[in-house]
ZADRENNU-364853 format. One record per residue (C-alpha): x negated, z, y; residue in three letters; residue number from 1. Coordinates in steps of 0.25 Angstrom, whole numbers. Example, Ala and Ser with C-alpha at 12.3 -4.5 7.8 and 13.67 -1.06 7.14 Angstrom:
<rs>
-49 31 -18 Ala 1
-55 29 -4 Ser 2
</rs>
This chain:
<rs>
55 15 -23 Met 1
60 12 -10 Ser 2
73 21 -12 Glu 3
64 33 -12 Tyr 4
56 29 0 Leu 5
68 27 9 Gly 6
78 37 4 Ser 7
74 49 11 Gly 8
74 57 -3 Arg 9
66 70 -2 Pro 10
54 70 -11 Val 11
56 77 -25 Thr 12
50 79 -38 Glu 13
62 70 -43 Ala 14
58 59 -33 Leu 15
44 59 -37 Ile 16
47 57 -51 Arg 17
57 47 -49 Glu 18
46 39 -40 Leu 19
36 41 -51 His 20
47 36 -62 Arg 21
49 24 -53 Arg 22
35 20 -51 Leu 23
30 21 -66 Val 24
42 18 -75 Glu 25
40 5 -81 Gly 26
26 3 -76 Val 27
13 9 -78 Arg 28
14 24 -79 Gly 29
28 22 -86 Gly 30
23 29 -98 Gln 31
20 41 -91 Gly 32
35 46 -90 His 33
39 41 -76 Pro 34
46 51 -67 Gly 35
41 63 -76 Ala 36
30 73 -72 Tyr 37
19 72 -81 Arg 38
18 82 -94 Thr 39
4 79 -98 Val 40
-10 81 -90 Gln 41
-15 68 -84 Asn 42
-27 66 -76 Tyr 43
-33 55 -66 Val 44
-45 47 -71 Ala 45
-55 39 -64 Arg 46
-52 24 -67 Ala 47
-62 17 -77 Gly 48
-70 31 -81 Ser 49
-57 38 -83 Arg 50
-64 50 -78 Glu 51
-54 61 -75 Val 52
-54 63 -60 Val 53
-41 72 -59 Tyr 54
-34 81 -68 Met 55
-19 84 -62 Pro 56
-12 97 -63 Pro 57
-7 100 -77 Pro 58
7 94 -80 Pro 59
14 109 -79 Thr 60
9 108 -65 Asp 61
15 96 -61 Val 62
30 100 -59 Pro 63
27 112 -49 Pro 64
16 103 -42 Leu 65
25 92 -39 Met 66
36 102 -34 Arg 67
26 108 -25 Glu 68
22 94 -20 Leu 69
37 90 -17 Val 70
40 103 -10 Thr 71
28 101 -1 Trp 72
32 87 2 Ile 73
46 91 6 Arg 74
43 102 14 Gly 75
39 104 28 Lys 76
25 102 33 Thr 77
17 99 45 Asp 78
8 88 38 Ile 79
9 74 42 His 80
19 66 33 Pro 81
9 56 30 Val 82
0 67 25 Leu 83
11 72 17 Val 84
12 59 10 Ala 85
-3 59 7 Gly 86
-3 73 2 Ile 87
10 71 -7 Ala 88
3 59 -13 Gln 89
-10 66 -16 Phe 90
-2 78 -22 Gln 91
6 70 -31 Leu 92
-7 62 -37 Val 93
-14 76 -38 His 94
-2 82 -46 Ile 95
-1 69 -55 His 96
13 73 -59 Pro 97
15 60 -67 Phe 98
7 54 -79 Val 99
5 41 -72 Asp 100
9 35 -58 Gly 101
5 47 -50 Asn 102
-2 39 -40 Gly 103
10 29 -37 Arg 104
20 41 -36 Thr 105
11 48 -27 Ser 106
10 36 -18 Arg 107
25 34 -18 Leu 108
27 49 -15 Leu 109
18 48 -3 Ser 110
26 36 2 Thr 111
39 44 0 Leu 112
33 55 8 Cys 113
30 46 20 Leu 114
44 39 19 Tyr 115
51 53 20 Arg 116
44 55 34 Glu 117
47 42 39 Gly 118
35 33 36 Tyr 119
43 22 31 Asp 120
33 10 28 Phe 121
44 0 24 Lys 122
37 -3 11 Arg 123
26 -10 18 Leu 124
16 -4 10 Phe 125
12 6 -1 Thr 126
1 17 -1 Leu 127
-3 10 -14 Ser 128
-7 -2 -6 Glu 129
-18 6 0 Phe 130
-22 13 -12 Tyr 131
-23 2 -20 Asp 132
-34 -5 -12 Arg 133
-43 6 -15 Asp 134
-39 14 -27 Arg 135
-53 20 -28 Ala 136
-52 27 -14 Ala 137
-37 31 -17 Phe 138
-43 38 -29 Ser 139
-55 45 -22 Arg 140
-45 50 -11 Ala 141
-36 57 -21 Ile 142
-48 63 -29 Gln 143
-56 67 -16 Asp 144
-44 77 -14 Val 145
-46 83 -28 Arg 146
-61 84 -26 Glu 147
-60 91 -12 His 148
-51 103 -16 Gly 149
-39 94 -13 Leu 150
-42 92 1 Asp 151
-33 81 4 Leu 152
-39 76 18 Thr 153
-46 63 11 Gly 154
-34 60 4 Trp 155
-25 60 16 Leu 156
-34 53 24 Glu 157
-35 42 13 Phe 158
-19 42 12 Phe 159
-17 42 27 Val 160
-28 31 29 Gly 161
-21 22 18 Gly 162
-7 24 25 Leu 163
-13 20 39 Ala 164
-20 8 32 Thr 165
-8 2 27 Gln 166
1 5 39 Leu 167
-10 -2 47 Ser 168
-9 -13 37 Glu 169
6 -15 38 Val 170
5 -15 53 Met 171
-4 -26 52 Ala 172
4 -34 43 Arg 173
15 -33 51 Gly 174
8 -37 64 Glu 175
3 -49 55 Ile 176
18 -53 51 Ala 177
23 -51 66 Ile 178
12 -60 71 Arg 179
14 -71 60 Arg 180
29 -71 62 Asp 181
28 -73 77 Val 182
19 -85 75 Ala 183
26 -90 64 Ala 184
39 -91 73 Arg 185
32 -96 86 Lys 186
25 -107 79 His 187
36 -110 68 Arg 188
27 -109 56 Leu 189
32 -110 42 Asn 190
30 -99 31 Leu 191
16 -104 27 Arg 192
11 -106 41 Gln 193
15 -92 44 Ala 194
8 -87 32 Gly 195
-5 -93 37 Ile 196
-4 -85 49 Leu 197
-1 -72 40 Asp 198
-13 -75 32 His 199
-22 -77 45 Leu 200
-17 -65 52 Leu 201
-20 -57 40 Thr 202
-33 -63 35 Asn 203
-39 -70 48 Gly 204
-40 -84 41 Lys 205
-34 -92 31 Ile 206
-38 -105 22 Ser 207
-30 -116 16 Leu 208
-33 -109 3 Gly 209
-26 -96 8 Asp 210
-14 -103 11 Met 211
-13 -110 -4 Val 212
-14 -96 -10 Glu 213
-3 -91 -1 Arg 214
6 -103 -3 Phe 215
2 -109 -17 Pro 216
14 -118 -17 Arg 217
11 -125 -5 Val 218
3 -137 -5 Asn 219
-10 -138 4 Arg 220
-5 -149 12 Arg 221
6 -140 17 Ser 222
-3 -128 19 Leu 223
-13 -137 28 Arg 224
-1 -141 36 Arg 225
2 -126 38 Asp 226
-12 -124 44 Phe 227
-11 -137 52 Arg 228
2 -132 59 Val 229
-5 -118 62 Leu 230
-17 -125 67 Leu 231
-8 -135 76 Asp 232
-2 -123 81 Lys 233
-15 -117 85 Gly 234
-13 -105 76 Leu 235
-25 -107 68 Leu 236
-40 -111 68 Lys 237
-46 -119 58 Glu 238
-60 -114 53 Val 239
-69 -124 46 Ala 240
-82 -130 47 Ser 241
-77 -143 43 Ser 242
-65 -150 39 Pro 243
-68 -148 23 Thr 244
-73 -134 26 Asp 245
-69 -126 13 Pro 246
-68 -114 21 Asn 247
-58 -119 31 Arg 248
-49 -109 36 His 249
-40 -105 48 Tyr 250
-39 -93 58 Val 251
-29 -90 68 Leu 252
-31 -97 81 Lys 253
-21 -90 89 Lys 254
-22 -75 89 Leu 255
-11 -73 101 Gly 256
1 -64 99 Gln 257
9 -74 91 Glu 258
-1 -72 79 Leu 259
</rs>
């Protein structure tokens, strides 16, 4: 999909259909005519109960509605580009132009809209990452629009909030990586020792068991030696009630600029 995000190609119906084809061909949804608008009436059902919560427009309305959507996306507007992306995502889901894969296609469409306006996230995250944390909240945000006269306010707050959350997390991960790399170079740490710092900066504490999970092929003696190196350099502090404490773990001792 990267060739579409960075190509500068304008959004067209053909491009959206091609995105859909690439997304569903050979995977779940492949039986739903990849890249082709639906010719049957579909519906959105609640997971588990299968209660129908939304009946999309009839298939005969799909082509004109998609033309209208593409024309709007490509037109001039005073609406902020981030909101344009959120509106485009909702509208494609609302039209539900494909038998399956509408959600995936809509998320890629909103990402494409952002890229066109200079929001290049270097593929550091996808919107799906945020939605997958709470699928129920995502579904509620979409359904609330339909239940409130197509007022998009709540959905756009959810969309922008998700984008902001992921950008903040990317920045935090970047800061952790920089602090880890600076400390690793300064103290000449090996890969595993740098990994201990990375885990600590992310989670606040670490145990031998955490490192066993991270480096399953490394014997415990080597891992204990890594902890000892960091302790000797004054980077870690051991937390234990006794030499045999099963809850023994380590926390950062130095919180200066090198970390």
